[in-house]
C-alpha positions, 0 to 999 in steps of 0.5 A: 153665512155671508155671501157677497155676489159683488165681491164673490166672497163666501164664508160658512159658519161651522159650529162644533158642539159637545160636552167637556172632553168630547173632542171639540177642540181636538177637531179644530186642532187637527183641521188646522194641521191639515190645512196648514198655511191655509188655516189662520191661527187657532184662538182659544177664549177661556172663561174665568168661571169655567175650565172649558174654553171656546176655540175658533179657527178660520180656514180657506177652502179655495174657490167654490162655484166661483166664490172665494170661500172660507169656513169659520169653525168654532166650538160651543160647550154645554156650559156656554149653552147653559149660560145663554151664550149659544143663540148668538153663535147658533143664529149664524150656523150653516151646519152643526157638528155634534161631537159625542163622547162614546164613553158610557160614563159620559152618556149623561153629559151628552144628553145634558148637552143636547138638552141645552142645545135644544133650549138654545135653538128653541129660543131662536124658534128653530130646531136641530131638524132645521139646521144641517146636523152631523154627529161625530161618534168620538172616543170610539177607542175607549174601553167599553165605548158605546157603538154608533148604533147604541149612541144613535138610539139614545141621542139621535132620534132623527138619524142624522148622518154620523162619522166615527171619530178619534179626534185626538189622533185625527181619525174621522176629523177630515171626513166630518169636516168635509161632510159638514162643509157639504151640508153647509154649502147645500143649505147656503145655495138653497137659501140663496135660490129662494126669493126674499119676502120683499121679492115675493111681494114685488112678484105678486104686485107685478102679477 
């Protein structure tokens, strides 16, 4: 998050995390189409050692509480997490969207992603419970797809909010994005309202 009261600019960081083929990039592609000219170009960064690529998209949200607000949306794969690339991105995240593949044969890959994510967050001395998190139950149209309830029992012990999605077709993408923006904004306003350690020290001295 970047919040500048002087220039009245704010940037939110939304990170879409998921296993290969879960639908992370499809989310960003659909978001870019929805925002149209309010979205910048979508950038893909390929890794020579992996078939998975990371994607980035900047979108203009307009004015929120007087601040010109943008959202930086990025994807983060299991492979990137396992290579130790997660902490740099996660340290800036205002909200996480966990894109879950509902196909039963990929349940293990979802668990692998969550394990790698937990490890990356642990290195930052934080956890999923401390960052606003939203699940997207994607590929719900696949034959034999596990239901959101079944997936939540396996993958979401904290029962974070969830949205049913078919990211390739756009279903659930906007709803997921808006809920992530709302969660990020709530977190930003909460942090902005809390005095820094230095401010708290000054208040004690004055008292």
